[in-house]
C-alpha positions as CSV (number, residue, x, y, z in Angstrom):
1,M,-80.6,2.3,30.2
2,P,-77.0,3.7,29.7
3,Y,-75.4,0.5,31.0
4,I,-74.1,-1.1,27.8
5,K,-71.6,-3.7,27.5
6,P,-68.1,-2.5,27.6
7,E,-67.2,-3.4,24.1
8,R,-69.7,-1.0,22.7
9,R,-68.4,1.9,24.8
10,P,-65.4,2.9,22.8
11,Q,-66.8,4.2,19.7
12,L,-69.5,6.2,21.8
13,D,-67.0,7.2,23.9
14,A,-64.7,8.7,21.1
15,F,-67.8,10.6,19.7
16,I,-68.4,12.2,23.2
17,E,-64.8,12.9,23.8
18,A,-64.9,14.8,20.2
19,I,-68.0,16.8,21.4
20,E,-67.1,17.6,24.7
21,P,-65.4,20.8,24.1
22,A,-68.6,22.0,22.5
23,L,-70.9,20.6,25.2
24,E,-69.2,23.1,27.9
25,T,-70.1,26.0,25.9
26,M,-73.6,25.2,24.5
27,E,-76.6,26.8,25.5
28,D,-79.9,24.8,26.4
29,G,-81.0,25.7,23.1
30,D,-77.9,24.4,21.4
31,L,-78.1,21.1,23.4
32,N,-81.8,20.9,22.6
33,Y,-81.0,21.0,18.8
34,L,-78.0,18.6,19.1
35,I,-80.2,15.7,20.5
36,S,-83.3,16.8,18.4
37,S,-81.1,16.5,15.3
38,M,-80.1,13.2,16.3
39,L,-83.4,11.6,17.1
40,W,-84.6,13.3,13.9
41,I,-81.9,11.2,11.8
42,R,-82.9,8.1,13.7
43,F,-86.3,8.5,12.9
44,Q,-86.1,9.3,9.3
45,R,-84.5,5.9,8.9
46,N,-87.2,4.1,10.1
47,K,-90.8,6.3,10.2
48,G,-93.4,4.9,12.0
49,Y,-95.3,4.6,15.5
50,R,-92.8,2.0,16.7
51,M,-90.0,4.3,16.2
52,I,-91.8,7.3,17.6
53,N,-92.5,4.9,20.8
54,A,-88.9,3.8,21.2
55,I,-87.3,7.3,20.9
56,V,-90.2,8.7,23.5
57,G,-88.9,5.6,25.6
58,V,-85.8,6.4,25.3
59,L,-86.1,10.1,26.1
60,E,-88.1,9.3,29.2
61,C,-85.5,6.8,30.4
62,V,-82.7,9.4,30.0
63,K,-84.9,11.9,32.0
64,L,-85.5,9.3,34.9
65,E,-81.8,8.4,34.9
66,F,-80.6,11.7,35.2
67,Y,-82.8,12.8,38.0
68,A,-82.0,9.9,40.0
69,R,-78.1,10.1,39.6
70,M,-77.8,13.8,39.5
71,A,-80.8,16.0,40.2
72,R,-81.9,13.9,43.5
73,P,-78.2,13.6,45.1
74,Y,-78.1,17.6,44.3
75,E,-81.6,18.3,46.0
76,E,-80.5,15.9,49.0
77,E,-77.5,18.1,49.4
78,K,-79.5,21.3,49.4
79,I,-82.0,19.9,51.9
80,V,-79.0,19.2,54.3
81,E,-77.7,22.8,53.6
82,N,-80.7,24.8,53.8
83,G,-83.3,22.5,55.6
84,D,-86.2,20.6,54.7
85,I,-89.5,22.6,53.5
86,I,-91.2,20.3,56.5
């Protein structure tokens, strides 16, 4: 989950702010490359099933969090705007 303790956020926020301009112009493949590269570095430091399982778990949780916080509310707006399928 992305809800880390406040004291851990400044260093990560500085990293995010540093790459934010690039994020605005990235294509989907660029973002995939960035995320994959970060995960590759982490895996290379501790190869094994436990790390694979941890990384896949992180990706699944990121997907679910994104869907719950961003995609679902967008879909709800479109249901109101365009009507439901039922």
